[in-house]
N, C-alpha and C positions, 0 to 999 in steps of 0.2 A: 388363754393363748400363751404358748411357750416361745420365748425369744432366743435366738442363737446369734452370737457375736462372731463375725468373720474378721479375724485379725491377720496382719502380716506374719510371716514365718517367725521372725525374731520375738514376737510378742504373744505367742499362743497361750501363755500362762494367763493372759487377761481374759480369755474365753470364760473363765470361771465366774465372771461378773453376771453372766446370764445363764439360765439353766440348760439350754440346748447346746448341741455340738454340730457344726455345719462346716464341711470342707469342700473346696472346689477341686476340679480335676488338675489344677495347677499344683500338683503335689510331688513333682519330681525335685523340687527345691529341697536340699538337705534339711532334715529336721522336721519338716512339715508333715510328711507321711507318717513318720515315727510318732508324732504327737497324737495323731488320730488313731493309730493302732493302740497306743496306750489308753486313750480315752475310751475306746470300745471295750478294752479289757477291764477298765474300771467301771463298766456298766452304763456308760453314756450311750444314748441312742443316736449314733453318728449318722448324719445325712451326707452322702457322697454325691456331689453334683457333677454334671457332664461337661461343663466348661463351654457351653454354647455362647456364653456371654464374654468369652475371650475371643470371639469372632472366628473360632475354628472348631470343627467337630472333633471329638476324641475318637481315635481308632478304637473300635468296639472290642477287639481282642485285647488290646493293652488296658482298656477300661476294666474288663473282666479280671485281668491279672491283678490290677490294683485293688479291686473289690475283694478278691480272695485274700489279699494281705491284710486289709483293714477290717473286713467283716462288718460293714456298716449295717445299721438297723434299716436304713432306707437307701435305695439306689435309684438315682434319677435317670430315666431313659433319655437318650440324646434327643434334643428338639431342634427343629429347623427354624431359626429366627425369622419372623415375618413371612413364613411360608403359608401357602394354602392349608386350611385346616385338615382336609382329608389326606393330603400328602404327608403332613406332619404326623397324623395319627397312624397311617400305614407304616411309616418309618419307625415310630416309637413302638408300635405293636410287634414289628419284626425283631427289634432289639430286645424287647421283653421276652419273646420266645427263646432267643439265644441265651439270655440270662438264666432262664429256667433250665434249659438244656445243659448249661455249664455247671449246674448243681448249686448255684448261689441261693441262699435262704433269705436274703434281704427282702423286705417289702419294697415294692416298686412305685415310683412316682411318674405320672404323665404330666408334662408341661404343655398347657394350652398355647397354641399359636394360631394366628389367622391373619387374613388381609382385611382391609377396610370394608365395611358394609356387608359383612358375610354372616349375619345373625343366624339364619336358619342352618347354615353349614356348621358353625361351631356349636350350636345347640345339639345338632344330630351327633357330632363327634363326641361331645361331652357326655351325652347319654350313653353312647356306645362304650366309651372308656369306663364309665362308672359300672356298667352292667357286665363288662368283659371278664371280671374275676382276675384280671392280670394285675390291676393297679389298686393299691390301698390308699394312694395319695394323688391328689390333683394339685399341680403347681400353678400358681397364678402369678404371672410376671407383668412388668410394666408395659412391654410392647403389646402383649395381648390386650390388656385393658384399654390402652390408647386406641388400638385398631378397632376393637369391638364396640367401644362405647363413646368415643370422643364426639361422634356425630350426634349423640343424644345429650351428653353433658356439656359440650362446647367448651371444654377446658382440658388442658394437658396435665392438670394436677393429678398425680398418681393415685393418691388415696381417695379422691372424689370418684375417679373411675372405678376403683376397687369397691367402693361403697355402692356404686350403681350396679356393679356386677352382683353383689350380694342381694340387692333388692330384686333385680331381674331373675336371679337364680331361685329366690324364694317364691316369687310370683309364678314361675314356670315349673315349679315342682322339682327343680334340680337339687335343692338342698335336702328336701325330704327323701328323694331318691338316693342321694349319697348316704344319708343317715341309715336308710333301710339296708343298704349294701355294705355298710361299715367302711365307707370311703371318707377320708378326711382331706382338709384343704391346707395348703402351705403357701404363704406369701413369699415370693422371691424378691426381697427388698421391702422396706416399710415406708418409703417416701419421706417427704419433708414435714408434712402435717402430722406429727407424731400423735397429737391429741385425737386424730381420727381413728386410731387403733381401737379406742373404747367402743366404737360403733360397729366394728367388724367382728361381731359376735360369732359368726359362722367359721372363723379361722381357728385352726388348731395350733399352728406353728408359723413363725416368720423368722427370717434371717436378715441381718444388716451388717454392712461394713461402714456405713456413714456415721454411726455413733462413735466409732473409734477414729476414723479418718478426720472428721470435723473437730473432734476434741484436740487432735494434734495441731490443728490450725487455729486453735483458740476459740472455736465456736461451740456453744452449748445450747441445749434445748431451752427455749425461752419459758418464762412463767406461764405463757398461754399454750405451751406445748408445740412449738414450731422450731424446726431446724431447716437450714437452707436446702432446697431441692435442686438448686442450680449446680451445686458442687457434687461431683461424682467421683467414685474411686478411680485413681489414675492407673494406667496400664502396668506400671511397675510397683503397684501396691504391695505385692507379696514380698518383694525383694528390698523395698526401700527401708532405710533406717530413719526413724522419726525423732531423733534427738533424745536428750535426757528425759527419762520417764517422769521425773518430778515436775517437769514443766507442763505436763498435760494430764497426769494421772487423776487429779481431782476433778477435772473437767470430764474425763471419761466416766468416772464413777457417777457423777451427776447425770450424764446423758443416759447411762444404763438404768439408773434408778427411776428417772422420769419416764422412760419408755416402758419399763416394767409396770409402773403405776397404771398406765393406760391399758396395758395388756391384761392386767388383773381386773380392771373395770370391765373389759370385754367379756371376761369369764363370768363375772356377776350378771351382766346383761344376758348372756347366753342362758343362764339358769332361769332368769325372769321370763324370757321368751318361751323356752321349751318346757320348763318345769317337769310335768309328769311324762313328757315325751323323751326326756334324756335317758 
């Protein structure tokens, strides 16, 4: 599992603590867009997100314009937060067609969304998305996991619901279908139980802002692999100045090392489970 650190604009140099590069569509802030253009030129597989988690959909034409500038390795199709699975799929598929018509060469990501108790609906949509040949990535977000599985897991714990998704997807042939079609999975956020990453062997990539933000608050991943799930990235995260770096840099380095440790363990587990099927 490859991890990507999402940092505020002023601190993009700290992205290098983790191997991936992930940027949100909030890239009109001076310096942020330029940082990812440079990262793409340096050979990083930049993932450009659509900004649905900023509570506003990106204008698709402007999104395409930004993508042309950055040339990301992966472009996330806009998703409709907490919407009906079929509506979300229809919208994302239409955006994907527009991306292709615009001449963008980025791989595309479809982010699952659904309402509560809609198991057959999201299963059907997920299978269609994997078979569509439009998307090389499936994005798994917190809201989808809560809505899809909380009635079975009876907990709002983000990583427990993601773990349940992996079990369900394996039992229903989804993971095998994805492997056969060359489709990979990306976690949009890693939750608070960092230690659970080691069991999410089916995940190829994950991004996080919490490792940075909580380090600036003096919070670190515990010896048992836990970071607070209650604290979330503030609305002004990308513009905020977080004080002198020497007051939190060691905590950030610690958080990233601990998270990477569990991500590496997931990679080992993947090999043990799949072996000759890899």
